[in-house]
C-alpha positions as CSV (number, residue, x, y, z in Angstrom):
1,M,-23.0,1.2,-7.6
2,Y,-24.3,-2.6,-8.0
3,S,-27.8,-3.6,-7.4
4,I,-26.3,-7.2,-6.5
5,L,-23.1,-7.6,-4.3
6,T,-21.1,-10.0,-6.2
7,S,-18.0,-11.2,-4.4
8,L,-14.4,-11.3,-4.7
9,L,-12.0,-13.8,-3.5
10,V,-8.4,-12.7,-2.3
11,W,-6.3,-15.5,-2.9
12,F,-2.2,-16.3,-1.8
13,F,-1.4,-13.1,-0.1
14,F,0.8,-12.0,3.0
15,T,-1.2,-10.5,5.5
16,S,0.1,-7.3,5.3
17,E,-1.1,-7.2,1.5
18,Q,-4.1,-8.7,1.8
19,D,-5.1,-6.2,4.3
20,V,-4.3,-3.5,2.1
21,V,-6.5,-5.1,-0.8
22,I,-9.3,-5.7,1.5
23,S,-9.3,-2.2,2.6
24,V,-9.5,-1.0,-0.8
25,V,-12.2,-3.7,-1.9
26,K,-14.4,-2.4,1.3
27,K,-13.8,1.0,0.3
28,L,-15.3,0.2,-3.4
29,K,-18.4,-1.0,-2.2
30,G,-19.3,-3.4,-4.7
31,F,-17.9,-6.4,-3.7
32,T,-18.2,-8.8,-0.8
33,I,-15.4,-10.5,0.2
34,T,-14.7,-14.4,0.1
35,D,-12.7,-17.5,0.9
36,H,-13.4,-19.5,-1.7
37,V,-15.0,-19.4,-5.0
38,N,-18.9,-19.6,-4.8
39,D,-21.8,-18.5,-7.5
40,S,-21.5,-14.9,-6.9
41,T,-17.8,-14.8,-7.3
42,T,-16.8,-12.6,-10.2
43,H,-13.2,-11.7,-9.5
44,V,-9.9,-13.3,-7.8
45,V,-7.3,-10.6,-6.8
46,C,-4.0,-13.5,-6.9
47,G,-1.0,-12.2,-4.8
48,G,1.0,-14.7,-7.2
49,P,1.3,-17.3,-9.9
50,R,-0.6,-19.9,-8.5
51,R,-2.3,-23.1,-10.1
52,T,-4.4,-24.0,-7.0
53,L,-8.1,-25.8,-7.2
54,N,-9.6,-22.5,-5.9
55,I,-7.9,-20.4,-9.4
56,L,-8.7,-23.2,-11.3
57,H,-12.5,-23.9,-9.9
58,A,-12.6,-19.7,-10.6
59,I,-11.4,-20.2,-14.4
60,T,-13.8,-22.8,-14.9
61,R,-16.7,-20.4,-13.7
62,G,-15.2,-17.5,-15.9
63,C,-14.0,-15.7,-13.0
64,W,-11.9,-12.8,-13.9
65,I,-8.1,-13.5,-12.3
66,V,-6.8,-10.1,-11.4
67,R,-3.5,-8.7,-9.5
68,K,-3.5,-6.3,-6.4
69,E,-2.4,-3.3,-8.8
70,W,-5.7,-3.6,-10.8
71,V,-7.9,-3.4,-7.0
72,C,-5.8,0.2,-6.5
73,I,-6.1,1.2,-10.4
74,L,-10.1,0.4,-9.9
75,L,-10.1,2.6,-7.1
76,L,-8.3,5.7,-8.6
77,F,-10.9,5.8,-11.7
78,V,-13.8,5.5,-9.1
79,D,-12.3,8.3,-7.2
80,I,-11.8,10.1,-10.4
81,L,-15.4,9.7,-11.7
82,T,-16.8,10.6,-8.1
83,F,-15.1,14.0,-7.7
């Protein structure tokens, strides 16, 4: 899908929600998952409205801040396109 793996930060979820998001992201095969914003981070999947240093750092780096539903919709589109 991508020639260079980009990272995705999964932030502020309950453990069960985080496990679901991580499993979906692994199915997409285009991202690595990190626990902090770094040079390769392009998206932050956030479990709720938060103003933390990680979120602010992601915003200043130009990362997309998305909800967990975005990951599920993305998986749906990938399934449709690869059908």
